[in-house]
N, C-alpha and C positions, 0 to 999 in steps of 0.2 A: 285653518283647521283640517286637520286630517281623520279620517275615519277607517275603519278598521272590520271588513264587511268577510273576512273569514270564517267559519265555522269553529267554533271550539274545539280546540284539541284532545280526545280521548282516549290516554295511553293505553296501550292492550294491556290484558292481566296479563302477571307472569306464567310460565308456562308450569304445567305439571312438573315436577322434578321426582320421576321413578326411577327407582330400580329393582330389574329382577335379577334374581340366582337365580340357576338351575341346577340339580345335584339328582344324578342319578346313575347310569350305567352303561353299559356298551351303546345300545340305539341312541341314547343323550348325546354323546359323544361325535355322532356319523360317522363313525367307523363303517367304511367300505364305499362311502359318497364319495365317486371321483371326482367330484368338486369341490370335497369338505365343507360342505355347507351343512349335512344332517336337516334335520326337521327344525332344532331350534335356530338356527340361522335363517331358515326360510320364514318361518313363523315371526320374528321378531322383525326382520325385514319387511313383512306386511303390515305390523302394527304401528301405522301412522297416523297424527292426529295433528294438527295446527297449535293445539295448546300441550301437545306433551312432548317433555325433554326425557327420551328413554336411554338410560343405561343397562346393558343385560352383561351379564357376567356366567357366562356358560361353566361351572367347577363339574361339569359329571367327569367321572373316571370309569375306563374300560374296568369291567370286573366288580365292580363296585356293588353291595348289596344294600339291603334297607339298614343295616345296622351301620352300615357306615355313613349311608344316610343324614340317618340320625343324630351320629356323631358329629359328623361336619357341618349340620345345619347350626350347630349352638355351638361353631368354634371360628373352622376357615369360613363360614358366609357374613359372618358377623362382621369382619373388615369392609366386606362390600356394600353392605346397606349404612354405614357412618355416613352423614351427611347429606342423606336422600331425605325426600319430605314421607315419600310413599313407600312402602320394603313390600315386595312378593317375593315370593316363593314358587318354583314351578318342582315340582317331585315326580321321577321316572323308576319306577323298580319293579320286580317282579321277575325278572328273566335269570338274574343271577342268582336268586332267594331259589328260584324251583331248580336251577343246575345245583346248587350245593346241597339241597333237602332240606332246607329251612322248614321248620314246620310252618303253618297255617298260620297256628296259631300266633305263633314267634312274629311272623310276617307280619299280620294284623296288630301285632304289640306295637311294634316297631314305627311303621307307619302312624299309629294312631298317638304314639308320642311326639311322632314326629308334627304332626298336625296341630297337635294340645299345646308344644310349646310356643311353637312358632305364634297361634290365637293369643296366648298369653302375653307373647311381644308386642301383638298388633302388627302383625305379620300378616298377608293374605297367601293363601294357599290357591295351589290347583296340581289336580294331578292328573300325568297321562302314564295309561294300563301300558299293559307288555303287549308287543306286537308278535303274531306265530312265527313260528318258527319253518313251517312246511312239511313239521313230523308231526306226524298226529297223534301217536302215545303220549309225545310230551306238549302238545299245544292241549291236549285233554286236561294234562296235571297243571298247565299254565291258565285254565281258565276260571283254574278253581281261585288262583291268587289275584287273577284279575276281580271275582267276583267279590272276594274277602274286600279288595281296595274299594270297590264300587259302594259295598256295605258301610266300611269305616267314612267314606267320604259325605254320603248320602245322610248319614247319623249327626255330622256336623253340619251339614249345609255345604260343604265345598264341592268342587266343580271335579266331574270326573269325566276323562276322555276314555269310552272302548274302544282300542286300536285293533283287539281280538277278533271281538264277532265280524265287524264289517269285513274284515281282511283276509279269513281264514282261509275261504274258498272263492276270493279274488282273483282272475286269474292273471290280470297284470302286476298283482304283489309275488302271487307265486310264480310269475316267470322269472320276476326282478331277483328274486332269494336264490332261484336256481343259479344264474348269472354269477351270483356272486357268492356262490357255495355256502349259502345260511344267511349270509348279510344281506340288507335290501342296499341297492344302488341309489343312484339316482334318481329313477321313478319311483322306486317304493318308499324312501324320506320322503321324498314330494306326497305321496298321499298320507302318510302320518302329519306330515303339517296340514293339508287339507283338512283332514279329520279333527285335530286342533284349534284350526280356524273356524271351524263351521260347529262346534259343541262348545259354547260356552267363552270362548278365548276375549272374545270383545265385550262380552259385559266383566267379564274379571278384568279386564286392561281398562277399563270406563271407553271405551273407543266406538266409533261405528265404523259400519262395513265400507 
């Protein structure tokens, strides 16, 4: 007679199948980063967990406004979420709206419609606010868009990262902008990534630090 003294083997639970779609404009594309990572790739690379299978789609387009993001969130993004259990959307807008003189009211409405449509479809959303440009007058204007975003998100319980206030007078950010002729480089995008990772991102993704 033979005996099997090995412990019963418990199968590991299936990993969480999470698809993240990123929509936004120039800064979300990582334009100006010599390593072509931007903040999105840096954040995704730091989003790790044993039970997480992450698929990330950066669909940001240089020059996209909140109107384009609203339209693409209900068209192009849908194909990326197909077949995934958890669907998440990251929105990064504001800079292009300010540059095109889109009204604050329309900006609010476009963002609110994007968030509401996602919520109605069971898609979790996270919003990353605009970063400063180093131009004082323009950044004063951009602050109004960031404040509008913060309010829209707060009303819906959506995570929001303020990049404007922490970076406006931050020396390393301003130095990086000057070197990149108004666009952040490797250091600048690293700063945005740090702000995202340390302001609600891990809770949004359901991972520990």
